[in-house]
VEXVEXVEX-269554 format. One record per residue (C-alpha): x negated, y negated, z negated; residue in three letters. Coordinates in steps of 0.05 Angstrom, whole numbers, plus 5000, padded with zeros to 4 digits. Layout:
REM residues N
NODE    u    v    w residu
NODE    X    Y    Z    ala
...
//
This chain:
REM residues 160
NODE    u    v    w residu
NODE 2726 7196 6593    unk
NODE 2654 7198 6570    unk
NODE 2611 7260 6585    unk
NODE 2598 7277 6512    unk
NODE 2673 7281 6497    unk
NODE 2685 7322 6560    unk
NODE 2630 7371 6541    unk
NODE 2655 7376 6469    unk
NODE 2726 7391 6492    unk
NODE 2707 7441 6546    unk
NODE 2654 7473 6501    unk
NODE 2709 7490 6452    unk
NODE 2735 7542 6499    unk
NODE 2691 7605 6496    unk
NODE 2673 7633 6564    unk
NODE 2639 7693 6592    unk
NODE 2570 7686 6621    unk
NODE 2560 7709 6693    unk
NODE 2505 7707 6745    unk
NODE 2532 7693 6815    unk
NODE 2487 7723 6869    unk
NODE 2482 7725 6944    unk
NODE 2429 7733 6998    unk
NODE 2403 7676 7041    unk
NODE 2393 7676 7117    unk
NODE 2322 7703 7108    unk
NODE 2345 7762 7065    unk
NODE 2321 7733 6999    unk
NODE 2366 7743 6938    unk
NODE 2392 7679 6906    unk
NODE 2429 7671 6840    unk
NODE 2451 7624 6785    unk
NODE 2483 7627 6717    unk
NODE 2557 7609 6717    unk
NODE 2607 7606 6660    unk
NODE 2664 7579 6703    unk
NODE 2691 7645 6729    unk
NODE 2763 7670 6724    unk
NODE 2812 7717 6756    unk
NODE 2860 7687 6807    unk
NODE 2903 7743 6835    unk
NODE 2914 7818 6827    unk
NODE 2945 7827 6896    unk
NODE 2900 7816 6932    unk
NODE 2846 7821 6878    unk
NODE 2813 7753 6875    unk
NODE 2770 7712 6828    unk
NODE 2738 7643 6830    unk
NODE 2671 7617 6811    unk
NODE 2654 7543 6805    unk
NODE 2584 7529 6832    unk
NODE 2548 7462 6824    unk
NODE 2524 7431 6889    unk
NODE 2472 7428 6917    unk
NODE 2447 7498 6906    unk
NODE 2408 7551 6945    unk
NODE 2457 7602 6918    unk
NODE 2517 7562 6943    unk
NODE 2483 7554 7011    unk
NODE 2473 7630 7015    unk
NODE 2546 7643 6995    unk
NODE 2571 7595 7048    unk
NODE 2525 7624 7102    unk
NODE 2538 7698 7088    unk
NODE 2610 7691 7065    unk
NODE 2595 7744 7012    unk
NODE 2573 7742 6940    unk
NODE 2573 7781 6875    unk
NODE 2592 7762 6805    unk
NODE 2552 7797 6750    unk
NODE 2587 7793 6682    unk
NODE 2528 7795 6634    unk
NODE 2519 7844 6578    unk
NODE 2514 7818 6506    unk
NODE 2439 7831 6505    unk
NODE 2425 7791 6569    unk
NODE 2413 7721 6540    unk
NODE 2344 7720 6572    unk
NODE 2374 7737 6640    unk
NODE 2424 7681 6633    unk
NODE 2369 7631 6615    unk
NODE 2326 7654 6673    unk
NODE 2382 7645 6724    unk
NODE 2399 7576 6694    unk
NODE 2326 7554 6704    unk
NODE 2292 7524 6766    unk
NODE 2246 7585 6772    unk
NODE 2237 7603 6846    unk
NODE 2233 7679 6842    unk
NODE 2287 7696 6791    unk
NODE 2294 7768 6815    unk
NODE 2221 7785 6805    unk
NODE 2229 7796 6731    unk
NODE 2298 7828 6725    unk
NODE 2324 7897 6742    unk
NODE 2373 7895 6800    unk
NODE 2401 7935 6858    unk
NODE 2427 7917 6927    unk
NODE 2464 7981 6944    unk
NODE 2526 7943 6965    unk
NODE 2489 7888 7003    unk
NODE 2493 7835 6948    unk
NODE 2446 7833 6887    unk
NODE 2475 7870 6827    unk
NODE 2441 7859 6760    unk
NODE 2432 7920 6716    unk
NODE 2442 7876 6654    unk
NODE 2516 7870 6671    unk
NODE 2578 7895 6635    unk
NODE 2614 7891 6702    unk
NODE 2600 7870 6773    unk
NODE 2647 7847 6828    unk
NODE 2629 7846 6902    unk
NODE 2667 7793 6940    unk
NODE 2682 7763 7008    unk
NODE 2693 7688 7010    unk
NODE 2767 7674 7018    unk
NODE 2764 7598 7013    unk
NODE 2724 7541 6983    unk
NODE 2748 7476 6951    unk
NODE 2705 7415 6937    unk
NODE 2718 7393 6866    unk
NODE 2675 7335 6841    unk
NODE 2603 7358 6834    unk
NODE 2622 7432 6842    unk
NODE 2650 7477 6896    unk
NODE 2704 7526 6876    unk
NODE 2690 7591 6913    unk
NODE 2750 7636 6918    unk
NODE 2730 7708 6931    unk
NODE 2769 7771 6949    unk
NODE 2741 7830 6911    unk
NODE 2722 7889 6956    unk
NODE 2682 7930 6905    unk
NODE 2674 7930 6830    unk
NODE 2642 7968 6774    unk
NODE 2653 7964 6698    unk
NODE 2612 7994 6642    unk
NODE 2665 8005 6589    unk
NODE 2615 8021 6534    unk
NODE 2582 7952 6537    unk
NODE 2603 7885 6507    unk
NODE 2600 7818 6545    unk
NODE 2557 7758 6531    unk
NODE 2595 7695 6514    unk
NODE 2581 7621 6510    unk
NODE 2613 7574 6460    unk
NODE 2595 7503 6438    unk
NODE 2526 7505 6468    unk
NODE 2504 7573 6443    unk
NODE 2508 7645 6464    unk
NODE 2557 7689 6425    unk
NODE 2572 7763 6424    unk
NODE 2643 7784 6439    unk
NODE 2670 7843 6399    unk
NODE 2736 7878 6399    unk
NODE 2781 7860 6340    unk
NODE 2813 7920 6307    unk
NODE 2887 7925 6321    unk
NODE 2933 7910 6263    unk
//
């Protein structure tokens, strides 16, 4: 299959926009934008994130065996673009905390703190399976989405 068709097909499925974060061996925060995140299990609570290799963020996740997934707020398009860019110091221009040991972005609708359960090499990505040990959700915020190459806002549809 050609890459354009693959992207057109996969781009037809809307996804949430997340920033996966960790801390490297020197204590520096690392992070990248990721739209390939989904729940895996409720018992134990697990999710997965697909991270393109090579990556400083992936190296930090594999070294520390810990990471966070920050589910971005609908107003965080600039944060998503920053963490998708090659900028060295991505954390210098965003609000974040490290109270739980992993970088948590304040522009998140929810954040999950995870311990690496397993990794799977899959083509040019590594699937990182994580067991959630902490989480926080801001129920009054709406998530940022991505669909067919553009950011979208996700809103609740009124019940019929």
